[in-house]
C-alpha positions as YAML, in Angstrom:
chain: A
units: angstrom
residues:
- id: 1
  name: UNK
  ca: [25.50, -23.95, 66.35]
- id: 2
  name: UNK
  ca: [27.61, -25.63, 69.45]
- id: 3
  name: UNK
  ca: [24.68, -28.46, 69.76]
- id: 4
  name: UNK
  ca: [25.81, -29.46, 66.19]
- id: 5
  name: UNK
  ca: [29.00, -29.24, 66.18]
- id: 6
  name: UNK
  ca: [29.08, -31.21, 69.52]
- id: 7
  name: UNK
  ca: [27.01, -33.99, 67.50]
- id: 8
  name: UNK
  ca: [29.76, -33.77, 64.22]
- id: 9
  name: UNK
  ca: [32.94, -34.93, 67.31]
- id: 10
  name: UNK
  ca: [30.81, -37.57, 68.68]
- id: 11
  name: UNK
  ca: [29.99, -39.00, 64.81]
- id: 12
  name: UNK
  ca: [33.39, -39.07, 64.08]
- id: 13
  name: UNK
  ca: [34.81, -40.01, 66.74]
- id: 14
  name: UNK
  ca: [32.42, -42.57, 67.00]
- id: 15
  name: UNK
  ca: [33.54, -43.58, 63.49]
- id: 16
  name: UNK
  ca: [36.43, -43.62, 65.04]
- id: 17
  name: UNK
  ca: [36.01, -46.95, 67.18]
- id: 18
  name: UNK
  ca: [34.06, -49.02, 64.69]
- id: 19
  name: UNK
  ca: [37.42, -48.61, 62.38]
- id: 20
  name: UNK
  ca: [39.89, -50.14, 65.13]
- id: 21
  name: UNK
  ca: [37.03, -52.89, 65.82]
- id: 22
  name: UNK
  ca: [37.03, -54.44, 61.89]
- id: 23
  name: UNK
  ca: [39.43, -56.86, 60.96]
- id: 24
  name: UNK
  ca: [41.42, -55.49, 57.48]
- id: 25
  name: UNK
  ca: [44.15, -58.70, 56.33]
- id: 26
  name: UNK
  ca: [45.82, -59.22, 52.85]
- id: 27
  name: UNK
  ca: [43.44, -61.13, 50.53]
- id: 28
  name: UNK
  ca: [46.70, -63.10, 49.14]
- id: 29
  name: UNK
  ca: [50.04, -62.68, 51.02]
- id: 30
  name: UNK
  ca: [51.49, -62.63, 48.21]
- id: 31
  name: UNK
  ca: [50.00, -59.73, 46.14]
- id: 32
  name: UNK
  ca: [53.28, -58.35, 43.85]
- id: 33
  name: UNK
  ca: [54.33, -61.73, 43.31]
- id: 34
  name: UNK
  ca: [50.31, -62.26, 41.49]
- id: 35
  name: UNK
  ca: [50.64, -58.76, 40.03]
- id: 36
  name: UNK
  ca: [53.51, -59.18, 38.53]
- id: 37
  name: UNK
  ca: [51.83, -61.70, 36.30]
- id: 38
  name: UNK
  ca: [48.51, -60.32, 36.38]
- id: 39
  name: UNK
  ca: [49.18, -60.04, 32.40]
- id: 40
  name: UNK
  ca: [48.88, -64.30, 32.33]
- id: 41
  name: UNK
  ca: [45.53, -63.30, 33.99]
- id: 42
  name: UNK
  ca: [44.19, -60.90, 31.81]
- id: 43
  name: UNK
  ca: [45.14, -63.28, 28.92]
- id: 44
  name: UNK
  ca: [43.38, -65.88, 30.04]
- id: 45
  name: UNK
  ca: [39.87, -63.83, 30.99]
- id: 46
  name: UNK
  ca: [40.16, -62.70, 27.40]
- id: 47
  name: UNK
  ca: [40.43, -66.95, 26.10]
- id: 48
  name: UNK
  ca: [37.34, -67.23, 28.64]
- id: 49
  name: UNK
  ca: [35.21, -65.03, 27.35]
- id: 50
  name: UNK
  ca: [35.35, -65.46, 23.47]
- id: 51
  name: UNK
  ca: [33.14, -69.20, 25.08]
- id: 52
  name: UNK
  ca: [29.94, -69.82, 23.97]
- id: 53
  name: UNK
  ca: [29.16, -70.48, 27.60]
- id: 54
  name: UNK
  ca: [31.62, -70.27, 30.74]
- id: 55
  name: UNK
  ca: [31.72, -71.53, 34.29]
- id: 56
  name: UNK
  ca: [28.27, -71.00, 36.48]
- id: 57
  name: UNK
  ca: [28.20, -71.47, 40.02]
- id: 58
  name: UNK
  ca: [25.11, -71.19, 42.63]
- id: 59
  name: UNK
  ca: [24.80, -71.63, 46.46]
- id: 60
  name: UNK
  ca: [22.61, -74.72, 47.06]
- id: 61
  name: UNK
  ca: [22.34, -75.30, 50.78]
- id: 62
  name: UNK
  ca: [24.58, -78.10, 51.96]
- id: 63
  name: UNK
  ca: [27.28, -75.78, 49.55]
- id: 64
  name: UNK
  ca: [28.40, -74.76, 45.80]
- id: 65
  name: UNK
  ca: [27.36, -76.79, 42.69]
- id: 66
  name: UNK
  ca: [29.79, -76.11, 39.97]
- id: 67
  name: UNK
  ca: [28.40, -76.20, 36.23]
- id: 68
  name: UNK
  ca: [32.09, -76.60, 33.34]
- id: 69
  name: UNK
  ca: [30.82, -76.10, 29.67]
- id: 70
  name: UNK
  ca: [31.45, -79.27, 27.68]
- id: 71
  name: UNK
  ca: [34.46, -79.16, 25.60]
- id: 72
  name: UNK
  ca: [35.18, -82.01, 24.47]
- id: 73
  name: UNK
  ca: [38.14, -82.66, 26.60]
- id: 74
  name: UNK
  ca: [39.21, -83.16, 30.26]
- id: 75
  name: UNK
  ca: [39.14, -79.42, 32.91]
- id: 76
  name: UNK
  ca: [42.35, -79.07, 34.56]
- id: 77
  name: UNK
  ca: [42.76, -76.80, 37.60]
- id: 78
  name: UNK
  ca: [41.70, -74.81, 41.00]
- id: 79
  name: UNK
  ca: [38.85, -72.86, 42.59]
- id: 80
  name: UNK
  ca: [39.75, -70.43, 45.21]
- id: 81
  name: UNK
  ca: [37.24, -69.23, 47.93]
- id: 82
  name: UNK
  ca: [38.13, -65.94, 49.08]
- id: 83
  name: UNK
  ca: [36.33, -64.04, 51.95]
- id: 84
  name: UNK
  ca: [37.65, -61.12, 51.54]
- id: 85
  name: UNK
  ca: [37.34, -59.87, 55.40]
- id: 86
  name: UNK
  ca: [38.31, -62.65, 57.30]
- id: 87
  name: UNK
  ca: [41.28, -65.36, 56.31]
- id: 88
  name: UNK
  ca: [40.58, -67.94, 58.12]
- id: 89
  name: UNK
  ca: [37.55, -68.98, 55.90]
- id: 90
  name: UNK
  ca: [39.13, -68.79, 52.19]
- id: 91
  name: UNK
  ca: [39.29, -72.42, 50.97]
- id: 92
  name: UNK
  ca: [40.45, -73.79, 47.44]
- id: 93
  name: UNK
  ca: [39.66, -76.78, 46.14]
- id: 94
  name: UNK
  ca: [41.05, -79.33, 42.89]
- id: 95
  name: UNK
  ca: [38.58, -79.46, 40.15]
- id: 96
  name: UNK
  ca: [36.76, -82.35, 39.87]
- id: 97
  name: UNK
  ca: [33.89, -82.62, 37.21]
- id: 98
  name: UNK
  ca: [31.81, -84.99, 36.42]
- id: 99
  name: UNK
  ca: [29.64, -86.77, 33.81]
- id: 100
  name: UNK
  ca: [27.59, -84.30, 33.75]
- id: 101
  name: UNK
  ca: [30.03, -81.44, 33.94]
- id: 102
  name: UNK
  ca: [29.29, -80.84, 37.69]
- id: 103
  name: UNK
  ca: [31.13, -80.73, 40.49]
- id: 104
  name: UNK
  ca: [29.70, -79.11, 44.18]
- id: 105
  name: UNK
  ca: [31.67, -78.62, 46.86]
- id: 106
  name: UNK
  ca: [30.72, -78.41, 50.21]
- id: 107
  name: UNK
  ca: [31.02, -75.39, 52.10]
- id: 108
  name: UNK
  ca: [29.53, -76.06, 55.93]
- id: 109
  name: UNK
  ca: [31.05, -73.35, 57.39]
- id: 110
  name: UNK
  ca: [29.94, -70.31, 55.53]
- id: 111
  name: UNK
  ca: [29.55, -67.68, 57.44]
- id: 112
  name: UNK
  ca: [27.16, -64.72, 55.99]
- id: 113
  name: UNK
  ca: [29.10, -62.62, 53.76]
- id: 114
  name: UNK
  ca: [30.61, -61.54, 50.69]
- id: 115
  name: UNK
  ca: [33.33, -64.31, 49.57]
- id: 116
  name: UNK
  ca: [35.13, -63.90, 46.13]
- id: 117
  name: UNK
  ca: [35.57, -67.16, 43.66]
- id: 118
  name: UNK
  ca: [38.62, -67.56, 41.49]
- id: 119
  name: UNK
  ca: [38.74, -70.57, 38.77]
- id: 120
  name: UNK
  ca: [41.96, -71.26, 37.22]
- id: 121
  name: UNK
  ca: [41.50, -73.85, 34.23]
- id: 122
  name: UNK
  ca: [42.85, -75.13, 31.91]
- id: 123
  name: UNK
  ca: [41.13, -76.97, 29.16]
- id: 124
  name: UNK
  ca: [44.49, -78.72, 26.77]
- id: 125
  name: UNK
  ca: [46.35, -76.35, 26.35]
- id: 126
  name: UNK
  ca: [44.58, -73.72, 26.50]
- id: 127
  name: UNK
  ca: [44.29, -71.96, 29.61]
- id: 128
  name: UNK
  ca: [41.01, -70.05, 31.11]
- id: 129
  name: UNK
  ca: [40.43, -67.81, 34.58]
- id: 130
  name: UNK
  ca: [37.58, -66.78, 35.83]
- id: 131
  name: UNK
  ca: [35.96, -65.34, 38.49]
- id: 132
  name: UNK
  ca: [33.15, -63.93, 40.37]
- id: 133
  name: UNK
  ca: [30.98, -62.29, 43.43]
- id: 134
  name: UNK
  ca: [28.52, -64.90, 45.66]
- id: 135
  name: UNK
  ca: [27.18, -62.95, 48.95]
- id: 136
  name: UNK
  ca: [25.51, -65.96, 51.62]
- id: 137
  name: UNK
  ca: [22.93, -64.59, 53.32]
- id: 138
  name: UNK
  ca: [22.14, -66.57, 55.80]
...
């Protein structure tokens, strides 16, 4: 029993040591203000869910390719790419759609890990919000 207890203590001490080595950063500096405006995000997500097709993105060798739905008018907005574990890897882009309803974003500094993609966009007077996860493997 003593050996089992000592093994448990060593395991707990190792886990505490490893937890102090991990970085913990806020996803957003102004998360309180964003929380207050969250009903707007819910309304935008509802608008996006009513579309026949939504924005689709895929990872390529050199970056990210976004495919936008053809809604007959200009799409405006912003793309936010967050790295929850490292704020220095966050990125922000304006939406710039080509004639094929696509946008390519070169992402040379994307490292292995989890990213959150948030797209806040408008078509005419209607606002939309699309978000999802992207996992970089290499």
